[in-house]
N, C-alpha and C positions, 0 to 999 in steps of 0.2 A: 480475420477478426477472431475466429475460434482458436487459432493457434496462439494468439496473444493472450486470450483469456485462460487457456490451459497452462501456458507458460507462467502467467501471473499466479495462478492457483498453486502450481508446483513450487514456485519461489516462496509463497506464503507458508506452505507446508514445511519446506526446508528451514525457513527462519523460525517457525514455531518449534520444530524438533530441536534446533540448536539452542533455543532459549530455555528448553527444559533440561538441558544437560546439567548435571550436578556439579557445582563448583567444588574444588578440592576441600573435603571435610567440612565445608562451611555449613551445610544443612544437615550434615551427618553427625549424629551423636554416637560416640564410641568409647569404650573402655576395654582395653585388651591387656591381659596380664598372663604371662607365661611364668610358671614357677617350676624350677628344677629341683628334684629330690634325689637323695642317695639313700641306700639301705632302707628303702620303703617309706620312711617317715621324716627324715631329716631334710628340711629345706636348705638349699645351698644358694640359689640365686633367684631373683625375680626380675623380669623385664616388663615394664608397664608403659603402654602407650595410652595417653589420656589428655584430652584438651590440647592437642597439637604439641605434645611434649613427650619426651622419653625419660624414664627413671630406671636405673639399674641398682639393685640392692643385693648385698652379699649377706647371708645369714650365717651365724656361728653354729658350730656343732658343740661348742663348749659353754653354752648359756651366756654368751656375751651379747650385747645389744646389736641389732642389725647395723650394717655399715653402708652408707650411701657411696656407691662407686662412681656413678655418672648421672648427670642430669643435664638436659639441654632442651631448647625449644626448636621445633621443626621449622625450617624455612619454607618458602612457597613451593619450591621444586619438590622437597621431601613430602609436603602435604599432598601435592598432586599425585605423587607416586603411591602414597598410602591410600588415597582415595580410590585409585585404580584397583589396588589389591583388595580393598574392602568391598568395592562394588562387584568384584568377581566371586566373592564368597557366597555360597549357597548354605548359609548357616542352618536354616531349619532342616535341611536334608543331610547335614553332616552327622556322622555317628557320634555317640558319646564316648567311645573309646576305639583306639586303634592299637591292637596288641599283636606282637609277633611271638607266638607261643613256642617257636623254635629257638628262642634266645633266652639264656639265663644271665641276667645282669643285675646290677644294683641301682641303676638310675632310671628315672622316668620323668616325664613332664606333664603338667596340667595346664591347659589353656582355658582361662575364663574369658569368654568373648561376648561382649555386648555391642551390637550394632543397631542403632535406633531402638526398636522395641524387642528385637530378637536377642535371646541370651542362650548360651550353651557352655557347659563345662565339659572339656574334652580331655580324656586321659590318653597319653601316648607313651607306648613302650616299644622302642626299637622298630618303629615304622615311620616312613616318610610319606605322610599324606600330602598331596601336591599343594593344596591351598595353604596349609600350615608351613610347608617348606618355603613357599614363596614369602610368607610373612617373616619367617626366621631369617631368610636371606636379607630381607629389607632391614630388619632390626640390626643384624650384624654390620650392614653398611653404615648405619648411623653411629656406631660405636667408634671410639678412637682407636688408632692403629696400635698404640702402646697400651697394653693391658697388663703390664708387669705387676705381679703380686695379686691379681684378681683371684687366682685359683689357689693361693696359699691357704694352708689350714688356718682357720679362724675360729 
């Protein structure tokens, strides 16, 4: 009788823990924007994940209006992958900048990340921070294979 009661208790605990798993981005509020810059101040691209969609924008260095390069809604599998990535972020403990002082270059990125109530703006200069690298890889998988003209001077 005790074995059955303990088994029932374990089954209930397992079911409760499964019921508390977060569904892909359903209960999660997020807004993630990566902006790439050249020569210190000129925006070139932004990649934004918001409300289960992605938007890629190209900015002009010649005072032309921004150009929408790509926009799409995430499917269920993509939402699930994003949820896994965002759940692995330890945003409050991430640094506000990751800088490689041994490199002199013209480009950097700024990540503005809001997950639920947590927000952080992160400056990245020639460093691959693992969580941000995973996010970048995910973003690049969402983009179309043909990106002809995306990097042309605009």
